[in-house]
Structure formats: C-alpha cells, structure tokens
C-alpha positions in Angstrom: -40.2 35.4 -195.5 -41.5 35.0 -198.7 -38.3 35.0 -200.9 -40.3 35.1 -204.1 -43.5 37.0 -203.9 -44.5 37.2 -207.4 -44.9 34.2 -210.1 -42.7 33.5 -212.2 -42.9 34.5 -216.0 -46.3 36.3 -215.2 -48.1 39.2 -217.1 -49.4 42.7 -215.9 -51.5 41.1 -213.4 -53.9 44.2 -211.3 -52.7 46.3 -214.1 -55.1 49.6 -214.2 -54.8 50.1 -218.0 -57.8 48.2 -219.9 -56.5 45.8 -222.6 -55.0 43.0 -220.6 -58.0 41.0 -219.5 -57.3 37.5 -218.2 -58.4 35.5 -221.7 -56.2 37.4 -223.8 -53.4 35.8 -225.7 -50.4 36.0 -223.1 -48.1 37.5 -225.8 -48.5 38.8 -229.3 -46.8 40.8 -232.1 -48.0 43.0 -234.4 -49.5 40.4 -237.2 -47.4 41.7 -240.3 -49.2 39.1 -242.5 -52.5 38.9 -241.4 -54.1 38.2 -244.3 -51.5 35.8 -245.6 -53.5 32.8 -243.4 -50.5 32.7 -241.2 -52.2 34.6 -238.2 -55.7 35.0 -237.5 -57.3 37.8 -236.3 -58.6 36.5 -232.9 -55.3 34.8 -231.8 -53.8 38.4 -231.3 -55.0 41.0 -229.1 -56.0 43.2 -231.8 -54.7 43.8 -235.6 -52.2 46.2 -236.5 -51.1 46.5 -240.2 -47.4 46.8 -241.2 -44.6 45.3 -239.9 -44.3 47.2 -236.2 -46.0 49.5 -234.0 -43.4 52.1 -235.2 -43.7 56.0 -233.8 -41.2 55.0 -230.9 -42.9 52.1 -229.5 -40.8 48.7 -229.7 -41.1 46.6 -232.7 -42.6 43.6 -231.1 -44.3 43.3 -228.1 -47.9 43.5 -226.6 -50.0 46.5 -226.3 -51.6 46.2 -222.5 -53.3 49.4 -222.0 -53.4 53.2 -222.3 -54.2 56.1 -220.0 -54.2 60.0 -220.0 -52.7 62.8 -217.6 -54.8 65.9 -218.3 -52.6 68.1 -216.6 -49.1 67.3 -218.9 -51.7 66.1 -221.8 -49.8 63.2 -221.9 -50.8 59.6 -223.1 -49.0 56.8 -221.6 -49.0 53.4 -222.9 -48.0 50.0 -221.2 -46.0 47.1 -223.2 -45.1 43.7 -222.8 -42.1 41.8 -224.6 -41.2 38.3 -224.5 -37.1 38.0 -223.5 -37.3 34.3 -223.9 -39.3 31.0 -222.6 -39.0 32.1 -219.5 -38.3 35.8 -219.2 -40.4 38.9 -220.2 -40.3 42.8 -220.0 -42.4 45.1 -219.1 -42.1 48.7 -220.0 -43.7 52.4 -220.2 -44.1 54.6 -223.0 -45.6 58.2 -223.3 -45.8 61.2 -225.5 -47.9 64.5 -225.6 -51.1 64.1 -227.5 -49.8 67.0 -230.1 -46.6 64.7 -231.0 -47.0 61.1 -232.8 -43.6 59.5 -231.1 -43.7 57.8 -228.1 -40.3 58.1 -225.8 -39.6 55.1 -223.4 -40.0 56.2 -219.5 -36.3 55.1 -218.3 -35.0 52.6 -216.0 -37.0 49.4 -217.1 -34.9 46.4 -218.3 -34.6 42.7 -218.7 -34.5 42.7 -214.8 -36.9 45.6 -213.5 -40.4 45.7 -214.6 -42.8 48.6 -214.6 -46.3 47.9 -214.2 -50.2 48.8 -212.6 -49.4 52.2 -213.6 -52.0 55.2 -212.3 -52.5 58.9 -213.2 -53.3 61.4 -210.8 -56.0 63.9 -212.0 -54.6 67.4 -211.0 -51.1 66.5 -211.0 -48.9 65.9 -213.8 -47.4 62.7 -212.5 -48.3 58.9 -212.8 -47.1 56.2 -210.1 -46.2 52.5 -210.8 -45.4 49.3 -209.2 -41.0 48.4 -209.5 -40.3 44.8 -209.2 -36.9 42.9 -210.0 -36.8 39.8 -211.5 -34.5 36.8 -212.1 -35.0 33.4 -213.5 -36.4 32.4 -210.5 -39.0 34.6 -210.2 -39.7 38.3 -208.8 -39.9 40.9 -205.8 -41.6 43.7 -205.2 -39.1 46.7 -205.2 -40.6 50.2 -205.3 -43.4 52.4 -206.1 -42.0 55.0 -208.4 -43.5 58.4 -210.3 -42.5 59.9 -213.6 -43.3 63.4 -213.7 -44.9 63.8 -217.2 -43.6 67.8 -217.4 -40.2 67.3 -216.3 -39.3 63.9 -216.7 -38.5 63.8 -213.3 -38.1 59.6 -212.4 -38.4 59.0 -208.4 -38.8 56.2 -206.0 -41.8 57.0 -203.9 -41.7 53.9 -201.5 -39.6 51.1 -200.5 -40.6 48.6 -197.8 -38.0 50.0 -195.9 -40.0 52.7 -195.8 -43.2 51.8 -194.9 -44.2 52.0 -191.2 -44.7 48.6 -190.5 -42.5 45.3 -189.8 -40.8 43.3 -192.3 -42.9 41.2 -194.7 -44.8 43.7 -196.1 -45.0 44.6 -200.0 -47.1 46.2 -202.5 -48.7 43.7 -204.9 -50.4 46.4 -207.3 -51.7 49.9 -207.6 -55.3 50.8 -207.7 -55.6 54.6 -208.2 -54.1 57.6 -206.5 -55.8 60.9 -205.3 -56.5 63.8 -207.4 -53.5 66.0 -205.9 -50.9 62.5 -206.0 -50.9 63.0 -202.2 -51.4 59.1 -201.6 -52.1 56.0 -203.3 -54.9 53.2 -202.9 -53.0 50.0 -203.5 -53.3 46.1 -202.9 -50.7 45.1 -200.1 -49.7 42.0 -198.8 -49.1 41.1 -195.1 -46.9 38.0 -194.0 -47.9 36.7 -190.5 -45.8 34.3 -189.2 -47.1 30.9 -188.0 -44.4 29.3 -186.2 -42.0 26.4 -187.2 -41.0 28.4 -190.3 -44.7 28.4 -191.8 -46.5 31.9 -192.6 -49.5 33.0 -194.4 -50.3 35.9 -196.1 -53.0 38.5 -195.7 -54.1 41.3 -198.7 -55.8 44.9 -197.7 -56.4 47.8 -200.0 -54.6 49.9 -198.2 -54.3 53.9 -198.6 -50.1 54.7 -198.6 -49.6 58.5 -197.6 -46.5 59.6 -199.7 -45.2 62.4 -197.6 -44.5 60.4 -194.6 -45.4 56.8 -196.3 -47.9 56.1 -193.6 -50.1 53.3 -194.6 -53.8 52.9 -194.0 -55.9 49.3 -194.3 -59.2 50.1 -196.0 -61.0 46.8 -196.4 -59.4 42.8 -195.9 -59.5 41.2 -199.4 -60.5 37.7 -198.4 -60.0 36.6 -202.2 -56.4 37.8 -202.2 -57.1 40.8 -204.8 -61.1 41.2 -204.4 
C-alpha cells in the first residue's frame, strides 16, 4: 500500500474551479499596500483593495475559484491558507446570490482539506474530495457532499465503500451528473509487483453513488490526462 498518496504541502491539484493555474503564485494574501511598492500586481493572483477579503471570507488566504449552483442559487468559492512553512488549509465557502456574506462549509481544518469541488446542474448539491493531512503528507479520506438548500453535510464514499480491492483512491473530482446520481473522477489503482514493489495506474472513472459501483472509462497514461 502507498502510505502517503498525496504530495506534501500541495495545492489544489485538479480543482475544477477557475483561478488556480499551475503558473499562479502558490500563495498570496490580499495585497493591502499594492500602491506602496511593497507588492507588485503581477506577484499576486489578482488585486483586492483594502486590508482583507471581508464578507465572511478569511482575512488572509488565496482565492482559488468560484462556481454557481443554479438550483440553490448559491455561489461556492474555494480558499487556501498557509498555516506554516509546510502545512496549509483548504476550505469552501458559500452564499446565496442575494446575500453578501459567505459561510464556511463545516468540517475542514488544519488536518482535513476540501478540494476539487463540483456542482450538479439539477440538484442543490456540491461534491468535493476530502483528504487528511499531517506533517508528513496526506491520504484520501472520502468524497463528501453538501446540500446548499438544507446545509446537510454527508459522506458519500470512502475506500471501504468501493467495490474494489484495497489500494484504490479518488485523486480528483472532474464533474457530476445533472441529477447527482454519479460522479466522474480520476482514480488511482495500485498494482502489486512483488517484493514489496507496486505501480499505480490512473483512470477516469464513473462512480455511482447509490451503490458505490465504479466503472473505468479511460486509462490516463500521463497520470491525469
């Protein structure tokens, strides 16, 4: 088994939202003194005047994208914050389009990160990957959902639910069916080679949430594409 399946200190790899491109600075706070010459506009994701994000968002952190769920009429945004030289946090916030204030989706903290959020077109739900981290690295924990209409947080899938042998994990979420019946994900499959060695193959898969059935759709020879 792979003890640590995620790179230490990584960013929002595979995030479905816009705004976290590979060439963007890894972290950035809202540049309060952009005109002072201390911070250049091209050194931060984008310019935000003032001394913080406000509206219920973390005062310091990096905006990583926005999506809109039409059934609930809610906006969802992802934020990443640096904790120390090694660790960071990844959280999700939401608000109704008629409100200016965001609320944090509960459950994430310094050890539990939310990423790869996707939205269903006909259901007021979002889905996201949950990973558990420490000073060494991170492991996939589950796929969770959050109902934007009822505020219900639910674990949808863990490794124990998958109809596969051990050594399978969801590396990223790609999209959701319109009725939220299944998710399209990149999934890692570990294949033992003997003598303690192994190789990992990544597939684009569809996972049906009603019974956790997994269908391989396409091999990803370059890991994620």
